[in-house]
C-alpha positions as CSV (number, residue, x, y, z in Angstrom):
1,M,0.0,0.0,-0.3
2,E,1.5,3.4,-1.1
3,V,2.4,5.8,1.7
4,K,0.1,8.9,0.7
5,S,1.9,11.8,2.5
6,N,5.7,13.1,2.9
7,A,4.7,13.5,6.8
8,Q,4.0,9.8,7.0
9,L,7.4,8.7,5.7
10,F,9.2,11.1,7.6
11,K,7.5,9.8,10.4
12,K,8.2,6.2,9.7
13,L,12.0,6.8,9.1
14,E,12.3,8.9,12.5
15,L,11.2,6.4,14.2
16,R,13.6,3.9,13.2
17,V,16.5,6.4,14.1
18,N,14.8,7.1,17.3
19,V,14.0,10.5,17.1
20,K,12.7,12.3,20.4
21,Q,9.9,14.5,18.6
22,L,7.9,14.6,15.0
23,S,6.6,18.2,14.2
24,G,5.2,18.6,11.0
25,L,6.4,18.1,7.3
26,C,10.3,18.9,8.6
27,P,10.2,18.4,12.1
28,A,13.7,19.6,13.9
29,H,14.7,16.6,16.1
30,E,17.8,15.1,17.7
31,V,19.1,11.5,17.0
32,T,20.4,9.2,19.6
33,M,23.9,8.4,18.7
34,T,24.9,4.9,17.9
35,T,27.6,4.1,20.8
36,I,30.4,1.8,19.6
37,K,32.4,0.3,22.2
38,G,35.6,-2.0,21.7
39,K,35.2,-4.1,18.7
40,A,31.5,-4.2,18.6
41,I,30.0,-3.0,15.1
42,A,27.2,-1.2,14.4
43,P,24.1,-2.7,12.6
44,Q,24.6,0.1,9.6
45,R,27.9,-0.9,9.1
46,Q,27.9,-4.7,9.6
47,R,24.9,-5.1,7.1
48,V,27.4,-3.4,4.3
49,L,30.4,-5.6,5.0
50,D,28.2,-8.1,5.0
51,A,27.0,-7.5,1.3
52,L,30.4,-6.2,0.3
53,Q,31.8,-9.9,1.4
54,L,28.8,-11.6,-0.7
55,R,27.2,-12.7,2.8
56,E,23.5,-12.1,3.2
57,P,23.0,-9.3,5.9
58,D,20.0,-8.7,8.1
59,R,18.7,-6.0,5.5
60,V,19.7,-5.0,2.0
61,P,22.0,-1.9,2.9
62,I,20.8,1.8,1.7
63,G,22.9,4.8,0.4
64,L,22.5,7.7,-1.9
65,W,24.3,9.9,-4.3
66,G,23.6,13.7,-6.0
67,T,24.6,16.3,-7.5
68,I,24.7,19.5,-5.5
69,E,20.8,20.7,-6.9
70,G,19.5,17.2,-6.3
71,Y,21.5,17.5,-2.6
72,Q,20.2,21.1,-1.5
73,N,16.8,20.1,-2.5
74,L,16.7,17.1,0.0
75,R,18.0,19.1,2.8
76,K,15.3,21.5,2.4
77,A,12.6,19.1,2.0
78,V,13.6,17.0,5.0
79,G,14.1,20.1,6.9
80,L,18.1,20.6,7.4
81,D,20.0,23.4,6.7
82,Y,21.7,23.9,3.3
83,K,23.6,26.5,1.2
84,A,21.5,28.3,-1.3
85,D,24.6,29.1,-3.5
86,T,25.6,25.9,-5.0
87,R,29.7,26.6,-5.4
88,D,29.6,27.5,-1.2
89,Y,29.5,23.3,-1.0
90,R,32.9,21.2,-0.8
91,T,32.8,19.4,-3.8
92,G,34.9,16.0,-4.9
93,S,36.7,16.2,-7.6
94,T,35.2,17.6,-11.1
95,T,33.3,16.1,-13.8
96,W,30.4,17.6,-16.0
97,T,29.0,18.3,-12.7
98,T,30.0,18.4,-9.2
99,D,29.6,15.4,-6.8
100,V,29.0,16.4,-3.2
101,S,29.7,14.2,0.3
102,F,25.5,13.7,1.8
103,E,26.7,14.9,5.7
104,I,26.1,12.9,8.4
105,D,22.9,14.6,10.0
106,L,21.0,13.8,6.3
107,A,21.9,9.9,6.9
108,Y,21.0,9.7,10.3
109,K,17.6,11.5,9.2
110,L,16.8,9.1,6.4
111,D,18.2,5.9,8.7
112,L,20.9,4.9,5.9
113,D,23.9,2.6,6.5
114,F,26.9,4.1,4.7
115,L,28.3,7.7,3.3
116,R,30.4,8.5,0.4
117,I,33.7,10.6,0.8
118,S,35.7,12.0,-2.2
119,M,39.0,13.8,-2.0
120,G,38.7,17.7,-3.1
121,P,40.0,18.4,-6.5
122,M,43.6,19.1,-7.2
123,G,43.8,22.9,-6.2
124,G,41.1,22.8,-3.7
125,S,37.4,22.7,-3.9
126,P,35.3,24.0,-6.0
127,G,37.5,23.0,-8.6
128,F,36.0,25.2,-11.5
129,R,38.0,28.5,-11.9
130,P,36.6,31.2,-14.0
131,I,38.7,32.3,-16.9
132,R,38.7,34.9,-19.7
133,F,37.9,33.7,-23.1
134,E,41.4,35.4,-24.1
135,E,43.2,33.3,-21.2
136,V,42.7,29.9,-22.4
137,P,46.1,28.6,-23.6
138,F,44.8,26.7,-26.6
139,D,42.8,27.5,-29.6
140,M,39.3,25.9,-28.7
141,G,38.1,26.6,-32.2
142,I,34.9,28.0,-31.6
143,S,34.0,31.7,-31.0
144,P,33.7,33.5,-27.4
145,P,30.5,31.9,-26.2
146,N,27.9,34.1,-24.7
147,A,28.3,32.7,-21.1
148,E,30.3,31.8,-18.3
149,I,33.3,30.0,-18.8
150,N,36.0,27.9,-16.5
151,V,38.6,25.7,-16.2
152,D,38.9,22.6,-13.6
153,E,41.9,21.0,-12.5
154,W,43.2,19.5,-15.5
155,G,42.8,22.5,-17.8
156,V,39.5,21.6,-19.5
157,V,37.6,24.3,-20.3
158,R,33.5,24.6,-19.8
159,K,30.8,26.8,-20.1
160,W,28.0,27.0,-17.3
161,T,24.9,25.9,-18.8
162,P,22.1,26.7,-16.6
163,H,18.7,24.9,-16.2
164,E,15.6,25.1,-14.5
165,R,16.9,24.6,-10.9
166,G,20.6,24.6,-11.7
167,G,22.9,24.0,-14.1
168,Y,26.3,22.1,-15.5
169,Y,29.5,22.7,-16.7
170,E,29.6,21.8,-20.2
171,M,32.9,20.8,-22.0
172,I,34.0,23.4,-25.1
173,G,37.8,23.1,-24.5
174,Y,39.7,20.2,-25.0
175,P,43.4,21.0,-23.8
176,L,45.2,17.9,-26.1
177,F,42.8,17.7,-29.0
178,H,46.0,19.3,-31.1
179,A,48.1,17.2,-29.5
180,T,46.5,14.2,-30.7
181,S,45.9,15.6,-34.1
182,A,49.6,15.9,-34.5
183,P,52.2,14.1,-35.8
184,L,53.4,11.8,-33.4
185,E,56.7,13.0,-31.7
186,E,55.5,16.2,-32.0
187,G,52.2,15.0,-29.6
188,L,54.3,13.0,-27.6
189,R,56.3,16.5,-27.1
190,M,53.2,18.4,-25.8
191,L,51.8,15.6,-23.5
192,E,55.0,15.5,-22.0
193,A,54.8,19.4,-21.6
194,Y,51.4,19.6,-20.1
195,P,50.9,21.0,-17.1
196,W,49.8,18.5,-15.0
197,P,47.5,18.6,-12.2
198,D,49.4,17.7,-8.5
199,P,48.3,14.3,-7.0
200,R,49.9,14.9,-4.3
201,D,48.2,18.8,-3.5
202,P,47.2,18.7,0.4
203,S,44.4,21.1,-0.6
204,M,42.7,17.8,-1.7
205,W,42.3,16.6,1.8
206,N,42.9,19.8,4.2
207,D,39.0,20.1,3.9
208,S,35.7,18.1,4.5
209,P,32.6,18.5,5.0
210,V,32.4,19.5,8.4
211,P,34.4,23.1,8.7
212,G,37.8,23.0,10.3
213,M,38.0,19.6,9.9
214,S,40.6,17.7,7.5
215,L,39.6,14.6,5.3
216,R,41.4,12.1,7.8
217,E,40.0,13.8,10.9
218,Y,36.6,13.5,9.4
219,C,37.0,10.2,8.1
220,K,38.3,9.1,11.8
221,D,35.4,10.4,13.3
222,I,32.9,8.7,10.7
223,R,34.7,5.0,12.1
224,E,34.7,5.9,15.6
225,N,31.9,7.8,16.3
226,T,29.1,7.3,13.9
227,P,27.2,3.4,12.7
228,F,28.0,4.2,9.1
229,A,30.1,2.4,6.7
230,L,32.4,4.5,4.5
231,M,33.0,4.6,1.1
232,G,36.0,6.7,-1.0
233,Q,36.9,7.8,-4.0
234,A,40.1,10.0,-4.6
235,G,40.1,10.8,-8.1
236,R,37.9,11.9,-11.1
237,G,38.0,10.9,-14.5
238,G,40.2,7.9,-14.3
239,L,42.1,6.5,-17.4
240,Y,39.5,6.0,-20.5
241,E,37.3,8.7,-19.3
242,Q,39.7,11.9,-18.8
243,A,41.2,10.7,-22.1
244,K,37.7,11.8,-23.7
245,Y,38.0,15.1,-21.5
246,M,41.6,15.7,-22.4
247,V,41.6,15.1,-26.2
248,G,37.6,15.5,-26.7
249,Y,34.9,12.8,-27.8
250,A,34.9,13.3,-31.5
251,K,38.7,12.0,-31.4
252,I,38.9,9.6,-28.7
253,F,37.4,6.9,-30.7
254,S,39.4,7.5,-33.6
255,D,42.7,7.5,-31.5
256,F,42.0,3.7,-30.9
257,I,42.9,2.9,-34.4
258,E,44.7,6.6,-35.9
259,S,46.4,7.5,-33.2
260,P,47.4,4.3,-30.7
261,K,50.9,4.9,-30.0
262,F,49.8,8.8,-28.4
263,L,46.7,7.2,-26.9
264,D,49.0,4.6,-25.0
265,A,51.1,7.2,-24.2
266,L,48.0,9.5,-22.9
267,L,46.9,6.6,-20.9
268,T,50.0,5.5,-19.3
269,K,50.2,9.4,-17.9
270,L,46.6,9.1,-16.5
271,V,47.6,5.4,-15.0
272,D,50.4,7.4,-13.1
273,L,48.0,10.1,-12.0
274,E,45.5,8.2,-10.4
275,I,48.1,5.7,-9.0
276,E,49.3,8.7,-6.8
277,T,46.3,10.2,-6.5
278,N,44.5,7.1,-4.6
279,K,48.0,6.5,-2.7
280,A,47.3,10.0,-1.2
281,M,43.7,9.4,0.0
282,I,45.1,5.8,1.3
283,D,47.9,7.4,2.9
284,Q,45.2,10.0,4.8
285,C,42.5,7.6,6.1
286,G,42.7,4.4,4.3
287,E,42.4,2.6,7.5
288,Y,39.0,4.3,8.0
289,M,37.1,3.5,4.6
290,D,35.1,0.1,4.2
291,W,36.1,-0.2,0.8
292,M,37.0,2.3,-2.5
293,R,35.5,3.6,-5.4
294,M,37.8,3.8,-8.6
295,S,38.0,6.7,-10.6
296,P,34.6,6.4,-12.6
297,E,34.5,5.5,-16.2
298,D,31.9,5.0,-19.0
299,L,32.8,2.2,-21.3
300,A,29.7,1.7,-22.9
301,S,26.4,2.6,-24.3
302,E,23.3,1.5,-23.9
303,K,23.2,-1.1,-26.2
304,T,26.9,-2.1,-26.1
305,S,30.5,-1.3,-25.6
306,F,32.6,1.4,-27.1
307,Q,35.0,-0.9,-28.2
308,S,35.3,-4.5,-29.5
309,L,36.7,-6.8,-26.9
310,A,40.2,-7.1,-28.8
311,M,40.5,-3.4,-28.4
312,F,39.7,-3.5,-25.1
313,N,41.9,-6.4,-24.1
314,E,44.6,-4.8,-26.0
315,Q,44.7,-1.1,-25.7
316,L,42.4,-0.6,-22.2
317,K,42.7,-3.7,-19.9
318,P,46.8,-3.1,-19.7
319,H,46.4,0.2,-17.8
320,Y,43.3,-1.0,-15.6
321,L,45.5,-4.2,-14.5
322,R,48.5,-1.5,-13.3
323,S,45.9,0.9,-11.8
324,I,43.7,-1.2,-10.2
325,R,46.5,-3.5,-9.0
326,T,48.7,-1.1,-7.8
327,I,46.0,0.6,-5.5
328,R,44.4,-2.3,-4.4
329,E,48.0,-3.9,-3.3
330,Y,48.6,-0.4,-1.6
331,Y,44.9,-0.2,0.2
332,L,45.0,-3.8,1.4
333,K,48.2,-2.7,3.5
334,K,46.2,-0.3,5.2
335,N,42.9,-2.2,5.2
336,P,43.4,-6.0,4.6
337,N,39.5,-6.5,4.1
338,G,39.0,-3.3,1.9
339,K,37.3,-3.9,-1.4
340,I,37.5,-2.4,-5.0
341,Q,34.3,-0.7,-6.8
342,F,34.3,0.0,-10.4
343,H,31.9,2.4,-12.3
344,T,30.6,1.9,-15.6
345,C,27.3,3.1,-17.2
346,G,26.1,1.1,-20.2
347,A,25.5,-2.4,-21.7
348,L,29.2,-3.8,-20.9
349,A,28.8,-7.4,-21.3
350,E,30.0,-10.3,-19.4
351,P,33.6,-10.4,-20.8
352,F,34.3,-6.9,-20.4
353,M,33.2,-7.2,-16.8
354,R,35.5,-10.5,-16.4
355,G,38.3,-8.4,-17.9
356,L,38.0,-6.0,-14.8
357,M,37.9,-8.8,-12.4
358,D,40.9,-9.8,-13.5
359,C,42.5,-6.3,-12.9
360,G,41.4,-6.5,-9.2
361,V,37.9,-5.0,-9.2
362,D,35.7,-6.7,-6.6
363,G,32.6,-4.3,-6.9
364,H,30.4,-2.8,-10.1
365,D,28.4,0.2,-9.9
366,S,25.8,1.8,-10.9
367,L,23.4,-0.7,-12.2
368,P,21.4,1.3,-14.5
369,P,18.1,-0.5,-15.3
370,K,17.9,0.8,-18.8
371,V,20.4,-1.1,-21.4
372,A,20.8,-4.2,-23.2
373,R,19.0,-6.8,-21.4
374,H,22.7,-8.8,-21.3
375,S,23.9,-6.5,-19.2
376,N,20.6,-5.1,-17.1
377,P,21.1,-5.8,-13.0
378,A,19.4,-8.9,-13.0
379,S,21.6,-10.4,-16.0
380,R,24.7,-9.0,-13.7
381,K,23.5,-11.0,-11.0
382,R,23.2,-14.2,-12.6
383,L,26.3,-14.1,-14.5
384,L,28.6,-12.6,-11.6
385,G,26.6,-12.1,-8.4
386,K,28.7,-15.0,-6.7
387,E,32.4,-13.2,-7.4
388,M,31.6,-9.7,-7.3
389,F,29.0,-7.4,-5.2
390,F,26.6,-4.5,-6.6
391,F,25.5,-1.2,-6.1
392,G,22.9,1.4,-7.3
393,G,20.1,0.2,-9.4
394,L,17.0,2.5,-9.0
395,D,16.6,4.2,-12.2
396,V,17.1,8.1,-12.6
397,Q,16.4,8.0,-15.9
398,E,12.4,7.7,-15.5
399,T,11.5,6.3,-12.4
400,L,12.9,8.2,-9.7
401,P,12.1,11.8,-11.2
402,W,8.9,10.9,-13.2
403,G,7.5,8.1,-11.3
404,S,4.8,7.7,-9.0
405,M,5.7,6.7,-5.2
406,E,4.3,3.2,-5.9
407,Q,6.4,2.8,-9.2
408,V,9.1,3.6,-7.2
409,R,8.2,0.9,-4.6
410,A,7.7,-1.7,-7.5
411,E,11.0,-1.0,-8.8
412,V,12.5,-1.0,-5.2
413,R,10.8,-4.8,-4.9
414,A,11.7,-5.9,-8.3
415,R,15.7,-5.1,-8.1
416,I,16.2,-6.2,-4.3
417,W,14.4,-9.6,-5.6
418,E,16.6,-9.6,-8.8
419,M,19.7,-8.6,-6.8
420,G,19.7,-9.1,-3.1
421,R,19.6,-13.1,-2.7
422,G,22.8,-14.8,-1.6
423,G,23.9,-11.2,-0.5
424,G,26.0,-8.7,-2.4
425,F,23.7,-5.9,-3.1
426,L,24.3,-2.1,-1.7
427,L,21.1,-0.2,-2.7
428,S,21.1,3.2,-4.3
429,S,20.3,5.2,-7.3
430,S,22.0,4.1,-10.9
431,H,23.2,7.4,-11.0
432,R,23.5,10.8,-9.2
433,L,20.3,12.0,-7.8
434,E,19.5,15.3,-9.6
435,H,17.5,18.2,-9.6
436,D,14.9,16.9,-10.9
437,V,13.6,13.9,-8.5
438,P,11.0,14.8,-6.2
439,T,11.8,14.0,-2.4
440,E,8.7,12.0,-1.7
441,N,10.3,9.6,-4.3
442,V,13.5,9.4,-2.4
443,L,11.8,8.4,0.8
444,A,9.7,5.9,-0.9
445,M,12.8,4.2,-2.1
446,I,14.5,4.0,1.0
447,D,11.2,3.1,3.2
448,E,10.4,0.4,0.4
449,A,13.7,-0.5,1.0
450,H,13.5,-1.3,4.7
451,E,10.5,-3.2,5.0
452,Y,10.9,-5.4,1.6
453,G,14.8,-6.1,1.5
454,V,14.7,-7.6,5.4
455,Y,16.4,-11.2,4.9
456,P,15.6,-13.7,4.2
457,L,14.0,-12.1,1.0
458,P,10.8,-13.4,-0.7
459,E,11.4,-16.2,-3.1
460,T,8.4,-15.2,-4.9
461,P,9.5,-12.8,-7.5
462,P,7.2,-9.4,-7.7
463,P,5.7,-7.5,-10.6
464,G,8.2,-6.4,-12.6
465,A,11.5,-8.6,-11.9
466,D,13.4,-9.8,-14.2
467,T,13.4,-13.5,-13.9
468,G,15.8,-14.6,-16.5
469,E,13.5,-16.2,-18.7
470,G,13.6,-15.7,-22.5
471,Y,17.3,-14.2,-21.7
472,E,20.1,-14.3,-24.8
473,P,23.6,-13.6,-24.1
474,W,26.1,-11.2,-25.1
475,S,28.1,-12.1,-28.3
476,E,30.7,-9.7,-30.3
477,K,29.0,-10.7,-33.8
478,K,25.6,-9.2,-32.5
479,A,27.2,-6.4,-31.0
480,R,29.2,-5.6,-34.3
481,R,25.9,-5.7,-36.4
482,R,24.1,-3.4,-33.8
483,R,26.7,-0.7,-34.1
484,S,26.8,-0.8,-38.2
485,E,22.8,-0.4,-37.8
486,D,23.2,2.5,-35.3
487,A,25.9,4.0,-38.0
488,V,23.5,3.3,-40.9
489,A,20.6,5.0,-38.7
490,E,22.6,8.3,-38.0
């Protein structure tokens, strides 16, 4: 039965976290802190650790992630203070938008199980710095835009593009575009001379979501004084993804064929930076992080991978192998039970996923459901669920922003039934919560997970669950044909 109001959902959630009073839609309340003594582990963290270890916990663990605008909306709706200016938030390292850490008070308010923390961008938060068009040190090949432009820590130039509740940073200038187009020796010289960001810049860890507290102090406080598990992310953009930003989306795909030596040199440099950035975070707070998320990548569209399996194995996998294995070995010295999580959107088929597992990946996010069936959440679980954990799963393209509360609840039930049996599933959105996700849908997601996600899970599939009937596995031949059909259609 659908809960009819935000107030009712707040009441259910607040009873779970032992609040003292409820007064209206956006109550001010006091949370009773969970006391953790000796080696006792709080139930929130324990259920996360169980999921990471592919064990069935008492309940499917839940966490959130989002853009600044999505975070502002959520804090406002649940009655917590928020900063009106998006640029006043401490952000993680930068991409097309900015990630923001969901703070401890919100985790208590919504009865979550884990938190995410990112190092700040190289050069410090917010990462995007205003720049005048005539100051850009390379030819962007465009006329001066009629909008504010910024440069990020990597030298990528962006245009602020507003929407009805905020905006995002659209990439318009790719600093190594001309290097990848130049003769090889010249391009390699440009690559070597490029002013790369400093992966050991102290500004990345000198602050945290709590003013006056360093990243290490913040992570230590979460471990010692809260019940929550903690996932850390050091860098942004990783290898292939950051390479796209440096040379441009129009060029990166052809570079695999036309400029493979330059691409290899670029990826080698990005691996060096990725390793050092992650080592810096591990040095600061590795013992307090229960698992780490590598700098996220996008390796596929909703239909198929961007590269053939042969290209992936020959041109990308060796770089992932060096990066992930080096970081994993370094991390396990600080936390012998730590796990490595890898992000890619899209329909990345099983052979690619197994290639990433060969490199040292333990878990995958963020399980977008609206992809080719060979790589949807249920298929991932059937094919790989005994070997890796999964994070995410709730659709941010349609269900969370546009669906009813009952549709959200139905998808929660379907996803938990598909992914949760046998353990190894952490429920969250399939990408960041953005400005268009209503708070009532977020609350419905959390509430339904608390109720339906208790182990042992139901044996009977709920309506909408993918039971595997009629499943057809991925094949390289089908993928080639699909890419050809898409090219003709365009």
